[in-house]
C-alpha positions in Angstrom: 1.0 5.3 48.7 2.8 3.3 51.7 0.4 0.3 53.3 1.2 0.9 56.9 -1.1 -1.4 59.3 -0.9 -0.8 63.2 -2.0 -3.8 65.4 -2.5 -3.2 69.4 -2.4 -6.0 71.6 -4.1 -4.6 74.6 -6.2 -5.8 78.1 -8.1 -3.1 78.0 -8.9 -2.5 74.0 -11.7 0.0 74.4 -9.7 2.8 75.4 -8.0 3.0 72.0 -11.5 4.1 70.0 -11.3 7.4 70.8 -7.7 8.8 70.4 -7.2 6.2 66.9 -10.4 7.7 66.0 -9.4 11.0 66.7 -6.9 14.1 65.3 -4.2 12.9 63.1 -4.6 9.7 63.4 -8.5 10.2 62.6 -7.4 11.8 59.6 -4.6 9.5 58.2 -7.2 6.4 58.9 -9.7 8.9 56.8 -7.3 9.2 53.9 -6.6 5.4 53.8 -2.9 6.4 55.1 -2.8 4.1 58.2 -5.1 1.3 59.4 -5.4 0.1 62.8 -6.6 -3.0 64.5 -6.9 -3.6 68.8 -7.0 -6.8 70.0 -8.0 -7.9 73.0 -5.1 -10.1 74.9 -8.1 -11.7 77.5 -9.4 -13.4 74.0 -6.5 -16.0 74.5 -6.9 -16.8 78.5 -7.6 -20.1 79.2 -10.1 -19.9 82.2 -13.4 -19.0 82.6 -12.4 -15.6 84.1 -10.6 -14.6 81.3 -7.3 -14.0 83.6 -4.6 -12.4 81.3 -2.1 -11.9 84.3 -0.7 -12.7 87.5 1.4 -10.7 90.6 5.1 -10.8 89.9 6.7 -14.1 90.8 9.0 -13.7 94.0 6.5 -10.6 95.2 6.4 -6.8 94.3 4.0 -4.0 93.1 1.7 -4.2 90.0 0.5 -7.3 87.5 2.8 -9.0 85.0 1.0 -9.9 81.9 0.9 -13.7 81.1 3.4 -14.7 78.9 1.7 -17.4 77.0 -1.4 -15.4 77.1 0.4 -12.4 75.4 2.6 -14.4 72.8 -1.0 -16.4 71.7 -2.8 -12.5 71.3 0.4 -12.0 69.2 1.1 -15.1 67.4 -2.6 -14.6 66.2 -1.9 -11.4 64.1 1.3 -11.4 63.1 1.8 -12.2 59.7 5.0 -15.5 59.1 8.1 -14.1 58.6 6.8 -11.2 56.2 8.9 -8.9 54.4 9.5 -5.4 56.6 7.0 -5.8 59.8 7.7 -5.3 63.0 6.9 -6.0 66.4 7.5 -3.7 69.1 7.0 -4.5 73.0 6.6 -1.7 74.8 7.8 -1.6 78.1 8.4 0.9 81.3 11.9 -0.5 81.2 12.8 0.2 78.2 13.8 3.6 75.8 11.2 6.5 75.2 9.0 6.1 72.1 8.8 9.2 70.6 8.8 10.9 67.4 12.2 10.5 66.8 12.3 6.9 67.5 9.2 6.0 65.2 11.2 8.3 62.8 14.3 5.6 63.3 12.4 2.5 63.1 10.4 3.6 59.5 14.1 3.6 58.2 14.3 0.1 58.3 10.6 -0.8 56.5 12.8 -2.2 53.8 14.0 -5.2 55.7 17.0 -4.0 57.5 17.5 -5.1 60.8 16.2 -2.4 63.1 18.4 -1.2 66.2 17.5 -2.0 69.5 
């Protein structure tokens, strides 16, 4: 059996519970095939308001997660140089993460270097 664990970092961790506990993901969890952990990025904020995002430097629409807060959240759950562990940072500007991309990344679980 494969030991697969996913850590999700989010500003809205409560939004993951229904998705991860139902359908195929819920069944895979019940069978012990995968394990999911959801972490609140705001828990690593340093101010009393737990501010984890800010407006883009130079203006523009939307908000950006503060790099130091995101790094602290990631460092709290990322194992130290464990073989086969990968970090995937999803971004609206990046390539689409779909079933084909997941299969491609799965081939690199043995420690080989995955493509970008």
